Steps between C-alpha positions, in 0.01 A plus 500: 500500500617854417594741774226750536583849628433556872226730609616805679336607827245722339392230265481250789276741703281570202452124445410434867209742460367265234536178707293380784673412831861475358803656673854533396768340728872548494466714179475195300198281596133551423328320783134426587353279777144360466292306747252241375200337663661162499819314411344346172412857400851616553634209293249573218624861493860373485427279221341788297812710574713208370302478175543886440876475591555224248314688239701827554831300565546704810481307826442642844620392847191350670466412859193313632430518873163323547250766379763772433676529174789737445604573152831696426613598150816623360691483170808305597682558170451870523579532872177658612149605400404533143170540302482127493459486876217755479328314227521184703361660810212647295422153361500351849265772620248373239461178680 
């Protein structure tokens, strides 16, 4: 995958305004935590995220803690946040 240009701080903050519940951590991670009614609901959500990630060829870090799912996204090959991370977060928000 080609290296995409990093988003500057202004671009990152503008993108956050378009997203629901996402934060930026350590200047390179786009992070969101979600709670679900049950463990199977959390797993179903993760499966949908996995399908999107495969289609986009951009894979997040996913942590499952019973009903809580944490998603962290970064563009490893670029060394931080890119438009691809924002597009991924927008796609996950549609679930």
